[in-house]
C-alpha positions in Angstrom: 39.3 -25.0 -160.8 40.8 -27.3 -158.2 42.6 -25.9 -155.1 44.6 -27.8 -152.6 45.0 -27.5 -148.8 46.9 -29.6 -146.4 45.7 -29.3 -142.8 45.5 -31.2 -139.6 43.1 -34.1 -140.1 40.7 -32.9 -137.5 40.1 -29.7 -139.4 39.9 -31.2 -142.9 36.2 -31.9 -143.2 35.1 -28.3 -143.5 36.3 -25.1 -145.1 37.2 -23.1 -142.0 39.6 -20.4 -140.9 41.0 -19.8 -137.5 41.3 -16.0 -138.0 44.9 -16.1 -136.7 47.3 -13.7 -138.4 49.3 -15.0 -141.4 51.0 -13.6 -144.5 47.8 -12.1 -146.0 45.6 -11.5 -143.0 45.8 -9.8 -139.6 44.3 -11.4 -136.5 40.5 -11.7 -136.5 40.3 -11.5 -140.3 39.3 -14.9 -141.6 40.4 -16.3 -144.9 41.2 -19.8 -146.0 44.6 -20.4 -147.6 44.9 -22.9 -150.5 47.5 -23.6 -153.1 47.4 -24.1 -156.9 49.0 -27.6 -156.6 49.5 -30.5 -154.1 53.2 -29.9 -154.2 52.9 -26.2 -153.4 50.5 -27.0 -150.5 53.1 -29.4 -149.2 55.9 -26.9 -149.5 53.9 -24.2 -147.8 53.4 -26.5 -144.8 57.0 -27.7 -144.6 58.4 -24.2 -144.4 55.9 -23.0 -141.8 56.0 -26.0 -139.4 58.7 -27.7 -137.4 59.6 -31.4 -137.6 57.4 -32.3 -134.6 54.5 -30.4 -136.1 54.9 -32.3 -139.4 54.6 -35.7 -137.6 50.9 -35.1 -136.7 47.9 -36.5 -138.7 47.3 -34.4 -141.8 44.8 -34.6 -144.7 45.0 -33.2 -148.2 41.8 -31.4 -149.2 40.9 -31.1 -152.8 38.6 -28.2 -153.2 36.5 -27.5 -156.2 35.7 -23.9 -157.2 33.3 -23.4 -160.1 34.7 -21.5 -163.1 32.2 -18.7 -162.8 33.2 -17.8 -159.2 35.0 -14.4 -159.3 38.7 -14.2 -158.8 40.8 -11.1 -158.1 44.6 -11.2 -158.3 47.6 -9.5 -156.7 50.2 -9.5 -159.4 53.8 -9.9 -158.3 54.7 -6.6 -159.9 52.2 -4.9 -157.6 54.2 -5.9 -154.5 57.5 -4.2 -153.3 60.7 -6.2 -153.9 61.0 -7.0 -150.2 57.4 -8.1 -149.7 58.4 -11.6 -148.4 60.4 -10.1 -145.5 58.8 -10.6 -142.1 58.8 -6.9 -141.3 56.9 -6.2 -144.6 54.0 -8.6 -143.7 51.9 -5.7 -142.5 51.6 -4.6 -146.1 50.4 -7.9 -147.4 48.0 -8.2 -144.4 46.5 -4.8 -145.3 46.0 -5.9 -148.9 44.3 -9.1 -147.8 42.1 -7.4 -145.2 41.0 -4.8 -147.8 40.1 -7.6 -150.2 38.1 -9.4 -147.5 36.3 -6.2 -146.4 35.5 -5.1 -150.0 33.7 -8.4 -150.8 34.8 -8.0 -154.4 35.4 -11.7 -155.0 35.3 -15.1 -153.3 38.9 -15.9 -154.3 42.1 -13.9 -154.3 45.1 -15.2 -156.3 48.4 -14.2 -154.7 52.1 -15.1 -155.4 53.7 -17.7 -153.2 56.2 -16.1 -150.9 58.4 -19.3 -151.3 58.3 -19.5 -155.1 57.1 -16.2 -156.6 56.3 -17.8 -159.9 53.7 -20.1 -158.2 50.4 -18.9 -156.9 48.2 -19.5 -153.8 44.5 -18.8 -153.6 42.8 -17.2 -150.6 39.1 -17.9 -150.0 36.8 -15.4 -148.5 34.4 -17.3 -146.2 32.2 -14.2 -145.9 31.6 -13.9 -149.7 28.2 -14.8 -151.1 29.8 -17.3 -153.5 31.6 -19.1 -150.7 28.7 -21.6 -150.6 29.6 -22.7 -154.2 33.1 -23.8 -153.2 33.1 -27.4 -152.1 35.5 -30.0 -150.8 35.7 -32.6 -153.6 37.6 -35.1 -151.5 39.9 -35.5 -148.5 42.7 -38.0 -148.1 45.5 -38.7 -145.6 48.7 -36.9 -146.3 52.1 -37.8 -144.9 55.2 -35.6 -144.9 
C-alpha cells in the first residue's frame, strides 16, 4: 500500500512526528499523519495552513507499507455525528492515544475530517512493524 504525506522539505527525508497535538493525538503522543492519495494530502495541508505557510518549501513523500503490516480502522459509524467539531477533538485524540498505547497495529485508518468518505492513515512510530514502513521517494511539491 502506498501512503502520501506533504511536509516541509526539511522534514521530508525521515518518518518523524513532532508529538504536537492534532485531530487524533494529544500533545506528547507521537504519530505520523498520512493520506490515501496525493490530492487528499494536499487538501489536508491547504485547510490547516494559511497562505504564507503554503508558500514555503514542501515535499511530497510517497511511503510504502507492506501488505502484511497490520491495520486497524476507525469506521465513520463509530464516531459521533459532530466528531469534526473542534470541541469534540478530545474524543478523537483519546481514540488515537488508546491505539498508540495498545500497540495493536502499526497503521490506523481514520476518516478524513474534510471528506468523510476519504481516509487518512496514521502511523505508530513505536510499533515493532514501523521499521518495515519506508519512504519510497520524495519530490518537491508546490501549492
